[in-house]
LOMIDO-578281 format. One line per field, with one value per atom (N, C-alpha, C, O): residue number from 1; residue in one letter; x, y, z. Coordinates in steps of 0.1 Angstrom, whole numbers, plus 5000, padded with zeros to 4 digits. Example, Ala and Ser with C-alpha at 12.3 -4.5 7.8 and 13.67 -1.06 7.14 Angstrom:
BEGIN
num c(1, 1, 1, 1, 2, 2, 2, 2) $
residuo c(A, A, A, A, S, S, S, S) $
x c(5132, 5123, 5132, 5142, 5128, 5137, 5129, 5134) $
y c(4943, 4955, 4967, 4967, 4978, 4989, 5000, 5011) $
z c(5078, 5078, 5078, 5085, 5071, 5071, 5079, 5080) $
***
This chain:
BEGIN
num c(1, 1, 1, 1, 2, 2, 2, 2, 3, 3, 3, 3, 4, 4, 4, 4, 5, 5, 5, 5, 6, 6, 6, 6, 7, 7, 7, 7, 8, 8, 8, 8, 9, 9, 9, 9, 10, 10, 10, 10, 11, 11, 11, 11, 12, 12, 12, 12, 13, 13, 13, 13, 14, 14, 14, 14, 15, 15, 15, 15, 16, 16, 16, 16, 17, 17, 17, 17, 18, 18, 18, 18, 19, 19, 19, 19, 20, 20, 20, 20, 21, 21, 21, 21, 22, 22, 22, 22, 23, 23, 23, 23, 24, 24, 24, 24, 25, 25, 25, 25, 26, 26, 26, 26, 27, 27, 27, 27, 28, 28, 28, 28, 29, 29, 29, 29, 30, 30, 30, 30, 31, 31, 31, 31, 32, 32, 32, 32, 33, 33, 33, 33, 34, 34, 34, 34, 35, 35, 35, 35, 36, 36, 36, 36, 37, 37, 37, 37, 38, 38, 38, 38, 39, 39, 39, 39, 40, 40, 40, 40, 41, 41, 41, 41, 42, 42, 42, 42, 43, 43, 43, 43, 44, 44, 44, 44, 45, 45, 45, 45, 46, 46, 46, 46, 47, 47, 47, 47, 48, 48, 48, 48, 49, 49, 49, 49, 50, 50, 50, 50, 51, 51, 51, 51, 52, 52, 52, 52, 53, 53, 53, 53, 54, 54, 54, 54, 55, 55, 55, 55, 56, 56, 56, 56, 57, 57, 57, 57, 58, 58, 58, 58, 59, 59, 59, 59, 60, 60, 60, 60, 61, 61, 61, 61, 62, 62, 62, 62, 63, 63, 63, 63, 64, 64, 64, 64, 65, 65, 65, 65, 66, 66, 66, 66, 67, 67, 67, 67, 68, 68, 68, 68, 69, 69, 69, 69, 70, 70, 70, 70, 71, 71, 71, 71, 72, 72, 72, 72, 73, 73, 73, 73, 74, 74, 74, 74, 75, 75, 75, 75, 76, 76, 76, 76, 77, 77, 77, 77, 78, 78, 78, 78, 79, 79, 79, 79, 80, 80, 80, 80, 81, 81, 81, 81, 82, 82, 82, 82, 83, 83, 83, 83, 84, 84, 84, 84, 85, 85, 85, 85, 86, 86, 86, 86, 87, 87, 87, 87, 88, 88, 88, 88, 89, 89, 89, 89, 90, 90, 90, 90, 91, 91, 91, 91, 92, 92, 92, 92, 93, 93, 93, 93, 94, 94, 94, 94, 95, 95, 95, 95, 96, 96, 96, 96, 97, 97, 97, 97, 98, 98, 98, 98, 99, 99, 99, 99, 100, 100, 100, 100, 101, 101, 101, 101, 102, 102, 102, 102, 103, 103, 103, 103, 104, 104, 104, 104, 105, 105, 105, 105, 106, 106, 106, 106, 107, 107, 107, 107, 108, 108, 108, 108, 109, 109, 109, 109, 110, 110, 110, 110, 111, 111, 111, 111, 112, 112, 112, 112, 113, 113, 113, 113, 114, 114, 114, 114, 115, 115, 115, 115, 116, 116, 116, 116, 117, 117, 117, 117, 118, 118, 118, 118, 119, 119, 119, 119, 120, 120, 120, 120, 121, 121, 121, 121, 122, 122, 122, 122, 123, 123, 123, 123, 124, 124, 124, 124, 125, 125, 125, 125, 126, 126, 126, 126, 127, 127, 127, 127, 128, 128, 128, 128, 129, 129, 129, 129, 130, 130, 130, 130, 131, 131, 131, 131, 132, 132, 132, 132, 133, 133, 133, 133, 134, 134, 134, 134, 135, 135, 135, 135, 136, 136, 136, 136, 137, 137, 137, 137, 138, 138, 138, 138, 139, 139, 139, 139, 140, 140, 140, 140, 141, 141, 141, 141, 142, 142, 142, 142, 143, 143, 143, 143, 144, 144, 144, 144, 145, 145, 145, 145, 146, 146, 146, 146, 147, 147, 147, 147, 148, 148, 148, 148, 149, 149, 149, 149, 150, 150, 150, 150, 151, 151, 151, 151, 152, 152, 152, 152, 153, 153, 153, 153, 154, 154, 154, 154, 155, 155, 155, 155, 156, 156, 156, 156, 157, 157, 157, 157, 158, 158, 158, 158, 159, 159, 159, 159, 160, 160, 160, 160, 161, 161, 161, 161, 162, 162, 162, 162, 163, 163, 163, 163, 164, 164, 164, 164, 165, 165, 165, 165, 166, 166, 166, 166, 167, 167, 167, 167, 168, 168, 168, 168, 169, 169, 169, 169, 170, 170, 170, 170, 171, 171, 171, 171, 172, 172, 172, 172, 173, 173, 173, 173, 174, 174, 174, 174, 175, 175, 175, 175, 176, 176, 176, 176, 177, 177, 177, 177, 178, 178, 178, 178, 179, 179, 179, 179, 180, 180, 180, 180, 181, 181, 181, 181, 182, 182, 182, 182, 183, 183, 183, 183, 184, 184, 184, 184, 185, 185, 185, 185, 186, 186, 186, 186, 187, 187, 187, 187, 188, 188, 188, 188, 189, 189, 189, 189, 190, 190, 190, 190, 191, 191, 191, 191, 192, 192, 192, 192, 193, 193, 193, 193, 194, 194, 194, 194, 195, 195, 195, 195, 196, 196, 196, 196, 197, 197, 197, 197, 198, 198, 198, 198, 199, 199, 199, 199, 200, 200, 200, 200, 201, 201, 201, 201, 202, 202, 202, 202, 203, 203, 203, 203, 204, 204, 204, 204, 205, 205, 205, 205) $
residuo c(M, M, M, M, S, S, S, S, D, D, D, D, A, A, A, A, V, V, V, V, R, R, R, R, F, F, F, F, I, I, I, I, S, S, S, S, Y, Y, Y, Y, D, D, D, D, R, R, R, R, L, L, L, L, K, K, K, K, K, K, K, K, F, F, F, F, S, S, S, S, E, E, E, E, S, S, S, S, D, D, D, D, T, T, T, T, I, I, I, I, L, L, L, L, L, L, L, L, R, R, R, R, L, L, L, L, T, T, T, T, D, D, D, D, Q, Q, Q, Q, I, I, I, I, A, A, A, A, H, H, H, H, L, L, L, L, T, T, T, T, V, V, V, V, D, D, D, D, I, I, I, I, T, T, T, T, D, D, D, D, K, K, K, K, I, I, I, I, G, G, G, G, E, E, E, E, I, I, I, I, P, P, P, P, G, G, G, G, G, G, G, G, N, N, N, N, E, E, E, E, L, L, L, L, N, N, N, N, M, M, M, M, F, F, F, F, A, A, A, A, L, L, L, L, I, I, I, I, L, L, L, L, S, S, S, S, I, I, I, I, S, S, S, S, K, K, K, K, C, C, C, C, L, L, L, L, I, I, I, I, D, D, D, D, L, L, L, L, T, T, T, T, F, F, F, F, T, T, T, T, R, R, R, R, R, R, R, R, T, T, T, T, E, E, E, E, I, I, I, I, S, S, S, S, F, F, F, F, S, S, S, S, N, N, N, N, L, L, L, L, P, P, P, P, A, A, A, A, T, T, T, T, S, S, S, S, C, C, C, C, V, V, V, V, S, S, S, S, S, S, S, S, T, T, T, T, L, L, L, L, T, T, T, T, K, K, K, K, L, L, L, L, K, K, K, K, I, I, I, I, T, T, T, T, V, V, V, V, N, N, N, N, T, T, T, T, F, F, F, F, D, D, D, D, D, D, D, D, C, C, C, C, L, L, L, L, Y, Y, Y, Y, L, L, L, L, L, L, L, L, D, D, D, D, A, A, A, A, C, C, C, C, L, L, L, L, Q, Q, Q, Q, Q, Q, Q, Q, L, L, L, L, S, S, S, S, I, I, I, I, L, L, L, L, I, I, I, I, I, I, I, I, H, H, H, H, I, I, I, I, I, I, I, I, E, E, E, E, I, I, I, I, S, S, S, S, D, D, D, D, S, S, S, S, S, S, S, S, S, S, S, S, N, N, N, N, I, I, I, I, D, D, D, D, N, N, N, N, T, T, T, T, K, K, K, K, N, N, N, N, L, L, L, L, P, P, P, P, K, K, K, K, L, L, L, L, K, K, K, K, C, C, C, C, L, L, L, L, T, T, T, T, L, L, L, L, T, T, T, T, S, S, S, S, Y, Y, Y, Y, W, W, W, W, Y, Y, Y, Y, T, T, T, T, Y, Y, Y, Y, F, F, F, F, Y, Y, Y, Y, N, N, N, N, N, N, N, N, R, R, R, R, I, I, I, I, V, V, V, V, P, P, P, P, L, L, L, L, L, L, L, L, H, H, H, H, R, R, R, R, M, M, M, M, L, L, L, L, N, N, N, N, L, L, L, L, E, E, E, E, E, E, E, E, L, L, L, L, T, T, T, T, L, L, L, L, F, F, F, F, L, L, L, L, S, S, S, S, I, I, I, I, I, I, I, I, R, R, R, R, N, N, N, N, E, E, E, E, S, S, S, S, T, T, T, T, Y, Y, Y, Y, I, I, I, I, D, D, D, D, G, G, G, G, T, T, T, T, Q, Q, Q, Q, L, L, L, L, Y, Y, Y, Y, N, N, N, N, D, D, D, D, F, F, F, F, L, L, L, L, I, I, I, I, N, N, N, N, I, I, I, I, P, P, P, P, R, R, R, R, L, L, L, L, N, N, N, N, K, K, K, K, F, F, F, F, I, I, I, I, L, L, L, L) $
x c(3082, 3095, 3106, 3104, 3117, 3129, 3134, 3133, 3141, 3146, 3156, 3161, 3164, 3177, 3183, 3178, 3197, 3204, 3219, 3225, 3225, 3238, 3244, 3237, 3258, 3269, 3275, 3286, 3272, 3283, 3294, 3291, 3306, 3316, 3316, 3309, 3322, 3323, 3325, 3320, 3338, 3345, 3332, 3329, 3325, 3316, 3306, 3306, 3299, 3293, 3295, 3287, 3310, 3313, 3312, 3313, 3311, 3312, 3294, 3291, 3286, 3276, 3267, 3259, 3276, 3274, 3279, 3275, 3289, 3294, 3294, 3303, 3284, 3272, 3260, 3254, 3254, 3240, 3234, 3222, 3241, 3239, 3239, 3228, 3242, 3246, 3231, 3224, 3228, 3219, 3207, 3199, 3205, 3193, 3188, 3176, 3201, 3192, 3191, 3179, 3197, 3192, 3181, 3172, 3176, 3165, 3151, 3141, 3154, 3142, 3144, 3134, 3154, 3153, 3155, 3147, 3168, 3173, 3164, 3163, 3161, 3156, 3160, 3156, 3174, 3183, 3197, 3205, 3201, 3214, 3221, 3215, 3236, 3247, 3258, 3264, 3259, 3275, 3283, 3280, 3294, 3302, 3317, 3324, 3318, 3329, 3337, 3336, 3347, 3365, 3375, 3387, 3372, 3382, 3385, 3375, 3395, 3400, 3392, 3388, 3386, 3376, 3386, 3382, 3398, 3403, 3406, 3410, 3403, 3406, 3393, 3392, 3380, 3368, 3364, 3360, 3364, 3356, 3347, 3341, 3349, 3339, 3324, 3321, 3315, 3298, 3295, 3284, 3305, 3303, 3294, 3284, 3296, 3289, 3274, 3268, 3269, 3254, 3250, 3238, 3260, 3252, 3246, 3235, 3258, 3251, 3242, 3237, 3239, 3230, 3211, 3200, 3214, 3206, 3204, 3193, 3213, 3211, 3206, 3198, 3208, 3203, 3185, 3176, 3184, 3168, 3163, 3158, 3166, 3158, 3159, 3155, 3165, 3161, 3160, 3165, 3158, 3156, 3139, 3134, 3132, 3117, 3112, 3101, 3124, 3117, 3129, 3130, 3138, 3147, 3140, 3132, 3141, 3131, 3142, 3140, 3155, 3163, 3177, 3179, 3185, 3196, 3203, 3200, 3217, 3228, 3235, 3236, 3241, 3250, 3258, 3255, 3275, 3290, 3288, 3278, 3302, 3308, 3318, 3320, 3323, 3333, 3335, 3345, 3326, 3322, 3303, 3294, 3305, 3292, 3287, 3295, 3276, 3264, 3260, 3256, 3261, 3253, 3245, 3249, 3231, 3221, 3219, 3208, 3228, 3226, 3226, 3233, 3215, 3213, 3208, 3209, 3206, 3199, 3185, 3182, 3177, 3166, 3159, 3163, 3145, 3140, 3135, 3135, 3133, 3133, 3147, 3149, 3154, 3163, 3170, 3179, 3164, 3166, 3154, 3153, 3145, 3133, 3131, 3136, 3123, 3120, 3104, 3098, 3100, 3086, 3083, 3072, 3097, 3096, 3110, 3117, 3111, 3126, 3120, 3111, 3120, 3118, 3124, 3118, 3140, 3153, 3159, 3158, 3166, 3181, 3190, 3185, 3201, 3215, 3222, 3222, 3227, 3234, 3240, 3237, 3251, 3257, 3259, 3265, 3252, 3250, 3259, 3261, 3261, 3269, 3262, 3266, 3250, 3243, 3231, 3227, 3223, 3211, 3200, 3189, 3202, 3193, 3196, 3187, 3205, 3207, 3198, 3194, 3196, 3187, 3171, 3162, 3170, 3155, 3149, 3139, 3162, 3157, 3156, 3149, 3159, 3156, 3141, 3131, 3139, 3123, 3116, 3106, 3114, 3110, 3101, 3089, 3113, 3107, 3111, 3106, 3122, 3126, 3120, 3115, 3120, 3115, 3103, 3103, 3090, 3079, 3073, 3065, 3078, 3072, 3085, 3082, 3097, 3107, 3101, 3091, 3106, 3099, 3105, 3101, 3122, 3134, 3146, 3151, 3152, 3161, 3173, 3171, 3185, 3196, 3205, 3207, 3210, 3218, 3225, 3220, 3240, 3249, 3250, 3254, 3247, 3249, 3266, 3267, 3274, 3285, 3283, 3287, 3275, 3270, 3261, 3258, 3253, 3239, 3240, 3239, 3241, 3237, 3227, 3217, 3228, 3217, 3212, 3219, 3199, 3196, 3199, 3200, 3201, 3207, 3198, 3204, 3185, 3181, 3166, 3163, 3158, 3141, 3135, 3125, 3136, 3133, 3121, 3121, 3113, 3102, 3102, 3104, 3100, 3107, 3093, 3094, 3083, 3069, 3057, 3050, 3061, 3051, 3055, 3066, 3043, 3044, 3051, 3053, 3055, 3065, 3057, 3063, 3045, 3036, 3040, 3038, 3048, 3054, 3064, 3064, 3074, 3085, 3085, 3081, 3087, 3086, 3102, 3103, 3110, 3126, 3135, 3137, 3141, 3152, 3157, 3152, 3170, 3186, 3195, 3197, 3199, 3200, 3214, 3215, 3227, 3243, 3250, 3252, 3254, 3267, 3274, 3268, 3289, 3300, 3301, 3303, 3299, 3302, 3293, 3281, 3298, 3286, 3279, 3285, 3269, 3255, 3250, 3250, 3245, 3239, 3222, 3212, 3222, 3208, 3198, 3189, 3198, 3192, 3179, 3171, 3170, 3159, 3153, 3141, 3162, 3156, 3156, 3151, 3163, 3163, 3158, 3149, 3166, 3161, 3148, 3141, 3146, 3135, 3121, 3110, 3121, 3112, 3110, 3099, 3117, 3117, 3115, 3116, 3112, 3109, 3095, 3089, 3088, 3077, 3070, 3058, 3078, 3068, 3065, 3057, 3074, 3073, 3062, 3065, 3050, 3041, 3037, 3031, 3042, 3040, 3055, 3056, 3064, 3077, 3077, 3071, 3083, 3082, 3094, 3094, 3105, 3120, 3130, 3129, 3136, 3142, 3156, 3155, 3168, 3176, 3186, 3187, 3193, 3197, 3213, 3214, 3223, 3236, 3244, 3256, 3241, 3243, 3250, 3248, 3259, 3271, 3260, 3258, 3256, 3248, 3253, 3260, 3253, 3257, 3246, 3238, 3239, 3225, 3234, 3243, 3229, 3229, 3226, 3231, 3214, 3203, 3206, 3201, 3216, 3215, 3227, 3230, 3231, 3245, 3238, 3247, 3226, 3226, 3207, 3202, 3203, 3191, 3187, 3192, 3175, 3172, 3160, 3155, 3155, 3145, 3128, 3118, 3129, 3118, 3117, 3107, 3131, 3130, 3128, 3122, 3134, 3128, 3119, 3116, 3109, 3095, 3088, 3081, 3089, 3085, 3091, 3086, 3099, 3111, 3105, 3105, 3098, 3094, 3088, 3083, 3089, 3083, 3070, 3065, 3067, 3047, 3045, 3040, 3047, 3042, 3046, 3044, 3051, 3053, 3045, 3054, 3034, 3026, 3027, 3024, 3036, 3038, 3048, 3053, 3059, 3075, 3074, 3067, 3084, 3082, 3097, 3097, 3107, 3117, 3128, 3130, 3134, 3143, 3155, 3155, 3168, 3180, 3188, 3188, 3196, 3199, 3214, 3222) $
y c(3841, 3835, 3831, 3825, 3834, 3833, 3821, 3818, 3810, 3798, 3798, 3787, 3809, 3815, 3804, 3799, 3799, 3789, 3795, 3801, 3795, 3800, 3789, 3782, 3790, 3785, 3793, 3799, 3795, 3803, 3800, 3796, 3802, 3800, 3803, 3813, 3797, 3803, 3817, 3827, 3815, 3834, 3841, 3851, 3838, 3852, 3851, 3861, 3839, 3843, 3851, 3857, 3852, 3858, 3872, 3881, 3875, 3888, 3896, 3908, 3885, 3891, 3906, 3911, 3910, 3924, 3934, 3946, 3930, 3938, 3939, 3946, 3931, 3930, 3929, 3918, 3943, 3939, 3932, 3928, 3931, 3926, 3911, 3906, 3905, 3889, 3885, 3875, 3894, 3894, 3895, 3886, 3909, 3908, 3895, 3891, 3888, 3879, 3870, 3868, 3865, 3851, 3856, 3847, 3868, 3873, 3870, 3864, 3877, 3878, 3867, 3863, 3862, 3855, 3844, 3835, 3840, 3825, 3809, 3806, 3804, 3789, 3778, 3774, 3773, 3766, 3768, 3773, 3766, 3772, 3763, 3755, 3760, 3752, 3762, 3771, 3760, 3764, 3754, 3742, 3759, 3747, 3753, 3762, 3747, 3753, 3741, 3729, 3748, 3742, 3744, 3740, 3750, 3755, 3744, 3736, 3740, 3732, 3734, 3745, 3719, 3724, 3732, 3744, 3731, 3740, 3750, 3757, 3755, 3770, 3779, 3791, 3768, 3779, 3782, 3773, 3794, 3800, 3784, 3775, 3787, 3778, 3785, 3793, 3776, 3777, 3785, 3788, 3790, 3800, 3789, 3793, 3780, 3769, 3774, 3779, 3771, 3771, 3783, 3785, 3796, 3806, 3810, 3816, 3806, 3807, 3800, 3804, 3789, 3780, 3787, 3787, 3790, 3801, 3812, 3817, 3818, 3834, 3828, 3836, 3818, 3817, 3813, 3816, 3806, 3800, 3813, 3817, 3820, 3834, 3845, 3855, 3845, 3859, 3846, 3851, 3839, 3834, 3830, 3820, 3839, 3840, 3825, 3819, 3825, 3819, 3803, 3796, 3802, 3792, 3777, 3776, 3765, 3755, 3743, 3735, 3744, 3735, 3741, 3753, 3734, 3738, 3725, 3715, 3729, 3718, 3726, 3738, 3718, 3729, 3720, 3710, 3726, 3721, 3705, 3697, 3703, 3692, 3683, 3671, 3697, 3689, 3695, 3700, 3693, 3699, 3693, 3692, 3691, 3690, 3697, 3706, 3699, 3709, 3702, 3690, 3711, 3705, 3713, 3724, 3710, 3723, 3720, 3723, 3713, 3711, 3727, 3737, 3724, 3736, 3748, 3759, 3748, 3759, 3756, 3745, 3767, 3772, 3768, 3771, 3759, 3753, 3767, 3764, 3781, 3789, 3796, 3806, 3788, 3795, 3792, 3800, 3775, 3773, 3771, 3760, 3781, 3778, 3783, 3794, 3774, 3778, 3777, 3769, 3781, 3779, 3776, 3777, 3772, 3771, 3761, 3761, 3755, 3747, 3735, 3732, 3729, 3715, 3707, 3697, 3706, 3696, 3698, 3710, 3693, 3699, 3688, 3677, 3688, 3679, 3687, 3699, 3678, 3682, 3671, 3659, 3677, 3663, 3673, 3684, 3665, 3674, 3657, 3645, 3664, 3655, 3642, 3630, 3645, 3633, 3632, 3641, 3622, 3617, 3626, 3624, 3637, 3647, 3656, 3663, 3657, 3671, 3667, 3676, 3658, 3654, 3651, 3648, 3653, 3650, 3669, 3675, 3673, 3688, 3693, 3703, 3692, 3699, 3694, 3702, 3679, 3674, 3678, 3683, 3680, 3684, 3695, 3696, 3705, 3721, 3732, 3743, 3728, 3738, 3737, 3746, 3727, 3724, 3718, 3706, 3725, 3720, 3714, 3704, 3719, 3715, 3704, 3696, 3703, 3694, 3681, 3675, 3676, 3666, 3657, 3648, 3661, 3654, 3655, 3666, 3649, 3651, 3640, 3628, 3647, 3636, 3641, 3653, 3631, 3639, 3626, 3616, 3632, 3625, 3626, 3636, 3610, 3616, 3611, 3599, 3618, 3609, 3603, 3592, 3606, 3596, 3592, 3600, 3582, 3574, 3570, 3558, 3581, 3575, 3573, 3571, 3574, 3578, 3593, 3603, 3593, 3604, 3614, 3610, 3628, 3636, 3648, 3659, 3649, 3659, 3655, 3643, 3665, 3662, 3664, 3671, 3662, 3666, 3653, 3644, 3655, 3645, 3638, 3643, 3623, 3613, 3608, 3597, 3611, 3607, 3610, 3603, 3626, 3631, 3629, 3629, 3625, 3619, 3630, 3641, 3627, 3633, 3629, 3621, 3636, 3630, 3636, 3630, 3651, 3655, 3650, 3652, 3643, 3635, 3628, 3618, 3628, 3619, 3608, 3596, 3615, 3612, 3609, 3620, 3597, 3603, 3594, 3585, 3597, 3591, 3597, 3609, 3584, 3585, 3574, 3562, 3586, 3574, 3579, 3590, 3569, 3573, 3560, 3550, 3564, 3551, 3546, 3534, 3556, 3550, 3537, 3535, 3531, 3517, 3521, 3528, 3520, 3522, 3512, 3502, 3510, 3501, 3506, 3499, 3518, 3519, 3518, 3527, 3509, 3511, 3507, 3511, 3498, 3498, 3509, 3511, 3514, 3530, 3544, 3555, 3540, 3556, 3555, 3563, 3544, 3546, 3542, 3548, 3531, 3524, 3534, 3530, 3541, 3549, 3559, 3559, 3566, 3575, 3573, 3582, 3560, 3555, 3553, 3553, 3549, 3545, 3562, 3564, 3570, 3585, 3590, 3598, 3583, 3588, 3580, 3574, 3581, 3575, 3575, 3566, 3584, 3587, 3588, 3593, 3579, 3578, 3570, 3559, 3576, 3570, 3563, 3551, 3569, 3569, 3566, 3574, 3558, 3554, 3547, 3539, 3554, 3546, 3550, 3561, 3538, 3537, 3532, 3524, 3536, 3531, 3528, 3531, 3526, 3523, 3510, 3499, 3512, 3501, 3495, 3505, 3488, 3483, 3473, 3466, 3469, 3464, 3458, 3467, 3444, 3437, 3429, 3422, 3433, 3420, 3403, 3393, 3406, 3397, 3389, 3378, 3398, 3389, 3395, 3407, 3386, 3391, 3395, 3393, 3400, 3404, 3410, 3409, 3414, 3416, 3417, 3425, 3407, 3404, 3411, 3421, 3405, 3412, 3409, 3416, 3400, 3396, 3407, 3411, 3409, 3418, 3433, 3441, 3437, 3450, 3454, 3466, 3442, 3445, 3446, 3456, 3437, 3440, 3449, 3450, 3455, 3467, 3480, 3489, 3483, 3493, 3498, 3509, 3489, 3488, 3486, 3488, 3478, 3471, 3488, 3492, 3498, 3505, 3519, 3531, 3518, 3529, 3524, 3521, 3521, 3518, 3520, 3512, 3537, 3542, 3540, 3547, 3529, 3529, 3523, 3513, 3529, 3520, 3523, 3521, 3526, 3525, 3524, 3535, 3513, 3508, 3506, 3496, 3513, 3508, 3507, 3517, 3498, 3492, 3488, 3482) $
z c(5208, 5217, 5206, 5195, 5210, 5201, 5203, 5215, 5195, 5193, 5195, 5194, 5199, 5201, 5209, 5219, 5201, 5208, 5212, 5203, 5225, 5223, 5235, 5242, 5234, 5238, 5249, 5246, 5259, 5269, 5278, 5290, 5275, 5282, 5296, 5298, 5309, 5322, 5323, 5328, 5315, 5319, 5312, 5319, 5304, 5299, 5313, 5320, 5316, 5327, 5340, 5348, 5342, 5356, 5352, 5361, 5336, 5333, 5334, 5333, 5335, 5332, 5333, 5326, 5350, 5353, 5344, 5344, 5337, 5326, 5316, 5310, 5310, 5297, 5297, 5298, 5296, 5294, 5282, 5283, 5272, 5252, 5262, 5257, 5268, 5275, 5280, 5276, 5291, 5300, 5294, 5296, 5287, 5281, 5270, 5269, 5262, 5255, 5266, 5267, 5273, 5284, 5287, 5286, 5292, 5295, 5290, 5295, 5275, 5267, 5255, 5250, 5250, 5240, 5241, 5237, 5246, 5245, 5249, 5261, 5242, 5245, 5253, 5263, 5242, 5244, 5247, 5239, 5259, 5263, 5267, 5273, 5265, 5270, 5278, 5272, 5288, 5298, 5295, 5293, 5295, 5293, 5305, 5302, 5315, 5327, 5322, 5325, 5314, 5314, 5321, 5318, 5331, 5342, 5347, 5346, 5352, 5361, 5371, 5372, 5385, 5397, 5403, 5402, 5409, 5418, 5415, 5424, 5403, 5394, 5396, 5396, 5397, 5401, 5413, 5421, 5415, 5431, 5435, 5429, 5447, 5451, 5457, 5466, 5447, 5446, 5436, 5435, 5427, 5411, 5403, 5398, 5403, 5393, 5395, 5385, 5412, 5418, 5418, 5417, 5419, 5413, 5403, 5402, 5392, 5380, 5375, 5364, 5380, 5376, 5382, 5376, 5395, 5398, 5392, 5391, 5387, 5381, 5366, 5362, 5358, 5347, 5351, 5343, 5361, 5362, 5362, 5353, 5375, 5377, 5369, 5374, 5357, 5346, 5333, 5323, 5332, 5319, 5315, 5320, 5307, 5307, 5297, 5297, 5290, 5277, 5273, 5263, 5289, 5285, 5283, 5292, 5275, 5275, 5279, 5287, 5272, 5270, 5279, 5279, 5286, 5297, 5301, 5307, 5292, 5295, 5305, 5304, 5317, 5324, 5329, 5336, 5324, 5327, 5322, 5322, 5318, 5316, 5327, 5329, 5332, 5340, 5356, 5360, 5362, 5375, 5377, 5370, 5390, 5397, 5404, 5409, 5408, 5415, 5427, 5427, 5442, 5453, 5458, 5461, 5459, 5467, 5479, 5485, 5486, 5498, 5509, 5508, 5519, 5524, 5517, 5522, 5510, 5494, 5501, 5505, 5501, 5499, 5489, 5477, 5492, 5480, 5467, 5456, 5470, 5459, 5453, 5446, 5457, 5451, 5441, 5438, 5430, 5420, 5410, 5406, 5406, 5402, 5386, 5382, 5378, 5367, 5363, 5369, 5358, 5352, 5338, 5332, 5331, 5313, 5311, 5301, 5321, 5318, 5313, 5321, 5304, 5301, 5297, 5292, 5296, 5296, 5304, 5307, 5308, 5318, 5318, 5323, 5314, 5313, 5326, 5330, 5330, 5346, 5352, 5349, 5362, 5370, 5382, 5383, 5391, 5405, 5414, 5411, 5425, 5438, 5444, 5443, 5452, 5456, 5452, 5445, 5453, 5454, 5457, 5452, 5465, 5471, 5461, 5457, 5456, 5446, 5435, 5429, 5432, 5423, 5426, 5418, 5437, 5447, 5446, 5441, 5453, 5452, 5435, 5436, 5423, 5412, 5412, 5410, 5413, 5408, 5419, 5413, 5433, 5439, 5442, 5444, 5440, 5443, 5435, 5436, 5422, 5409, 5399, 5392, 5397, 5379, 5379, 5380, 5380, 5377, 5364, 5365, 5350, 5339, 5333, 5323, 5337, 5335, 5328, 5333, 5317, 5311, 5305, 5299, 5306, 5303, 5310, 5307, 5317, 5328, 5321, 5320, 5318, 5320, 5329, 5330, 5337, 5350, 5356, 5359, 5356, 5362, 5378, 5383, 5386, 5398, 5407, 5409, 5411, 5417, 5426, 5426, 5439, 5446, 5450, 5458, 5451, 5456, 5467, 5469, 5478, 5494, 5498, 5492, 5515, 5520, 5522, 5521, 5524, 5525, 5542, 5553, 5536, 5552, 5548, 5550, 5543, 5540, 5543, 5543, 5545, 5544, 5533, 5536, 5524, 5506, 5509, 5518, 5500, 5500, 5490, 5479, 5491, 5481, 5478, 5473, 5479, 5476, 5464, 5457, 5465, 5450, 5439, 5435, 5432, 5418, 5410, 5416, 5397, 5393, 5377, 5369, 5373, 5360, 5346, 5335, 5349, 5340, 5330, 5318, 5339, 5332, 5326, 5330, 5318, 5300, 5298, 5294, 5301, 5295, 5307, 5313, 5314, 5327, 5319, 5312, 5321, 5318, 5330, 5333, 5337, 5352, 5351, 5348, 5355, 5357, 5368, 5373, 5371, 5383, 5387, 5392, 5383, 5380, 5394, 5396, 5406, 5418, 5424, 5421, 5431, 5437, 5446, 5454, 5447, 5458, 5462, 5454, 5476, 5482, 5481, 5482, 5478, 5481, 5469, 5469, 5460, 5449, 5454, 5445, 5466, 5468, 5477, 5479, 5482, 5492, 5487, 5491, 5472, 5468, 5454, 5450, 5441, 5431, 5427, 5419, 5434, 5431, 5437, 5433, 5444, 5453, 5440, 5436, 5434, 5428, 5412, 5404, 5409, 5397, 5397, 5386, 5411, 5413, 5410, 5409, 5410, 5412, 5396, 5392, 5388, 5374, 5364, 5353, 5369, 5364, 5346, 5340, 5343, 5328, 5317, 5305, 5328, 5316, 5305, 5304, 5295, 5279, 5277, 5273, 5282, 5278, 5293, 5302, 5294, 5312, 5302, 5293, 5309, 5305, 5318, 5323, 5322, 5339, 5334, 5324, 5340, 5341, 5355, 5355, 5361, 5374, 5380, 5375, 5391, 5396, 5410, 5418, 5412, 5421, 5431, 5424, 5441, 5454, 5459, 5462, 5463, 5469, 5477, 5474, 5491, 5499, 5497, 5501, 5489, 5490, 5478, 5475, 5468, 5456, 5447, 5447, 5440, 5430, 5416, 5407, 5410, 5397, 5404, 5415, 5391, 5391, 5380, 5373, 5374, 5363, 5357, 5361, 5348, 5341, 5350, 5348, 5358, 5363, 5378, 5383, 5383, 5393, 5389, 5396, 5377, 5371, 5369, 5371, 5362, 5368, 5379, 5380, 5389, 5400, 5408, 5419, 5405, 5413, 5409, 5417, 5395, 5393, 5376, 5372, 5371, 5358, 5351, 5340, 5365, 5365, 5367, 5357, 5378, 5377, 5367, 5371, 5357, 5346, 5334, 5327, 5328, 5322, 5307, 5298, 5308, 5291, 5289, 5280, 5298, 5290, 5282, 5282, 5267, 5256, 5252, 5240, 5256, 5255, 5269, 5276, 5272, 5288, 5283, 5277, 5284, 5286, 5294, 5301, 5298, 5312, 5304, 5310) $
***
């Protein structure tokens, strides 16, 4: 397996069909890939980010590390579970629109994922039927950030963390609103989820 590292702009990705060389390298050689969409969101045709993400996963035989976009977020709503699948990817850095998009990636697509660095635009109540109970034993490192305030810490974030039994590193940057309390202390964190993650050795909050 080649350990090739590539940085591909959105404009080059748009021309996949015109460049057999790029396609061949992505299929058989590239193990680490950063896709940077620098266009303003309004200038990118709707859905192209998701199409490119799905294409990369579907044709990449050696890809283990993917960083996808900096200035736009992806939504997987109403997408079949088999649309974005990879049997090789172990590290992903991505921005998604909703918490359901995060669950989509973990539950259906990336069975070998061990490192996830994810920024979620909005953590709200679920609007899908995605299973949020299956354990995720392969996940070892999670960085989860979201700047918008959320009321769904107990209903969404805590159940997800309960599934990560073998997590070793955890970083959370969240804005949480709780009706029953104005703060979350160490005891609450321990009772909420830390007690269920015995292998955790690094926790940044």
